[in-house]
Residue, then its C-alpha position, 0 to 999 in steps of 0.5 A: m447119458d448114464r441117467l438116460l440109459d438108466f431111465f430106459k432100464a428102468y422102464d424095460i425100454s429096448l433099442s428096437d422099442l425107440v427105433t420103432v417110435a422113431i420109424i413111426l414119427l419120421l414115416t408120419i412126417v414124410a407122409e404128411f409132406l408128400i400129401r402136401f407136395f402132392f395136393r400143391r402140385y395138383e392144384k396148380s395143374t387144375h387151377h385154370s380147369q376146375t371141375v366138381k371133382t377137382i374140387l373134390y379132391a383138392s378139399l382132401n388136403n388138409p384133412l388128410r394131412l390132419v388124418t396122417l399126424f392123428v394117426g402117426f400120434y396114435f401109434i407113438a402114444m400106443n407104444v410110449l404108453t405101453w412103456f410107462k405101463v398106463a394103458s388105461f390112459f391110452t384107452s380112456i383119452v388117447t383113443p377117443g381123442v384121436k377119433l375126434g380128430v378124424a371127425l374134425a378132419f371130415f368136418i374140416f373136409m365137408n366145410t372146404f368142398a362146400s365153400r370151394l363148391k359155392r365159389y365154382l357155382i358163382v363163377k360158372q353161374t355168372r351172366t356176362d350178357g347183363g342179366y341176373n345173377n342167381f346164386a341162391k341154389a350155391e348158398q342153399m347147397e353151402k347151407l345145406a352141407q353145413v347142416l349135414t355136417i354138424v348133424i353128422m358130427t353131433f351123433v359121431v361125437a355122442k358115438i364116441f362117448g358112449l352116449q346112446v342115440g335115444q338118450g342123445v336126442a332126449y337131451l338135445g330136445g331138453g337143451l333146445a325147449i330150455t334155449g328156446l325160452v332164453f334165446k327166443d328172439t335169436l332162435a326166431n332169427i335162426f329159423g328165418g335165415l333157414i327159411i330164407y335159404l329154403d324159399s331164396p327170396y334174395a341172394v347175395g349180390d341182390w338189390i333189395y328193398t322193403i316195401d315201406g323204403k326203410i331198409q334198401g341196398t345190396v345183400e353182402k351176406i346171409s348168415w344164420r341170424l343176420t343179413h348183411i345189406r350194403t346201402f347205396d351211401k356205402r353204410l352197412i345194415f345188419t338186419p335180423n332175418n326175422t325182420l326180413i320175412t315178416q314184411a314184403v321184401v322187392n328183389a329189384s335184382r331178378m327183374t327180367n328187363r329194365r324199363i325206359k320211360q322218358y318224356i319228350g316235348l315238342r314245340y307247337d310250331d311242329f305240330d305237323k311233324f309229330e306223327a313222322i317223328q312218331k314212326d321214325i322212333y317205332s321204327y329205330l326202336g324196333g330194330h334196336a339190339d337192345i330192346d327186347q322186341n317181346c315186350l311192349t314199346l309205345v310212342n304215345v302221346f302224353d296221358g295226363q290233362t289237356d288243359m294247357g298249364a296244368t300240373a300233370e299235362g297231356f299232349f297239349g302243354g303249356s308250351s309244348l306237345n308232349f309224348q312218351v317213350y315207353t320200352f324195354t331193354k334186354v340187360t338188367n345190369w344197371t350201369r350198362f341200362q343207364a348206358i343204353q338209355d343215354k344212347i338211344m334218347m341222344d339218338i331220338g333227339r336226332i330223329v326230332y331234329k332230323n324231322g325239321a323239328e325242335i325239343a320245346f322248352t318253357t316259353m311264354t308268347l305275348d300276342i298283341p292284336e292289331k288294331a283296326g285304326v288309330p285316330a288322328p290327332q286334332g290340328g291347330n292350337s286350342v285353349g282349354t277353358 
């Protein structure tokens, strides 16, 4: 205890100085606790009724706590370093460090807000009717916020360390030139990612494939350098962005409808029933709630070769009368489409049987013509010579 008192006397530290530092520390802890408590209650109360405003407020939680700690540290350091007469250390180290801490809090706030806003938009824009979910705008907004934040942070850090904007731009340009030479492929992929975000040919959740068929699957993530694609056998392909912007990519998820194209064969014995079956199927599809009546619907003879037994059979097939059902569903969700198509095909089969016809299967008929007469055997015995 005596040593501690001697220490305080040596540096002329009074009781009021110690009390001041203790009060600042206590206020910092209390302020941090109150901010954390308030935002915890706020997030619970707005969990089921989120808006852009509530997301903005909730994103301030960690940044405000961080700013509180840095401000408290700033005033404590100002007092403590004054005791030891090292004001130069405070000016050259502590002050820039606290400014960097506040800038870091801004960076955390922007990233948190952008991330939460993206999740909010994805939930809000998710369709429940089986249609296409376009989340490209949400992805673009998040990446744009990240770019703006990095640019702002770059100039803030340059200002903190006393760099002029012109000098910073010159240094940045020189650095980019050197980086471009060393990391040419990496930069190409980064610019490819930028083009993907700007043009939005696909977004997370889309089913895409390249024209050559070598890459196909569902997009799981789009980073600045790579696009993560999950194949249908659950393997993950890490595809450089530059690869996907230099070749044609089909976005199957953005189809407006899904097509039903099925071929059906009737027995030749049901030739005179085809027109009635055709009419009933048209009527059935025309009143179906899941069929898009603005799209083309056909129930017509199959457009192939009419030579019996040909590889591409027409209406008069080798063992059946062939026709097609061609129509489009309103839903694009693959699972829901399959269920709708299954039900439609079962109902069409019932229409066929309702009209007294049957679905044909491959058969072969052997026709033996009747002979006009059969010669009678000769009577009596005969001896060959």
